[in-house]
Residue, then its C-alpha position, 0 to 999 in steps of 0.5 A: m528498490a524502485a517504486s513501479l507505481e505510486i498512488d497517493l490516498t491521504c485526502t482519501l476516507p480510509w476504507l475508501g483508500l484500502l480499496k483503491c489500494m487493493n484494486t491497483l494491486s491487482r493491476i500490477g504484476p508479480g514483483e512490481v512495487l507499490v508505494v501507497l501514501l496514507e495519512d491515517q495510522e489505523a488504515v496503514d495498520s489495517l493495510i499492513k494486516i491485509i497484506q499479510r495474509s496476502t501473497n504480497q509483502v509489505l517491504k517498509s512502513k514509514r512516517e513522514e511528515n505530512c502521511y505514512r508511506v507504505c511499500i508493497r512488492k506484489g506477490q507471485l500468483 
């Protein structure tokens, strides 16, 4: 799985990170993969809930040394 784009939101307020993530998702094409780096578990959980209610798909959510890595495939319009 090759990422089309990766955004680092680890030093961003959780609510602002969610907005930036959704904004970035709206700008990439269907089938492309966005990798989001977050440091807050609650933000990860919220992001996953939002994605599950959309046409997008969470491919993987993984805890790394200093952050969480969430891989999202943009759904079809």
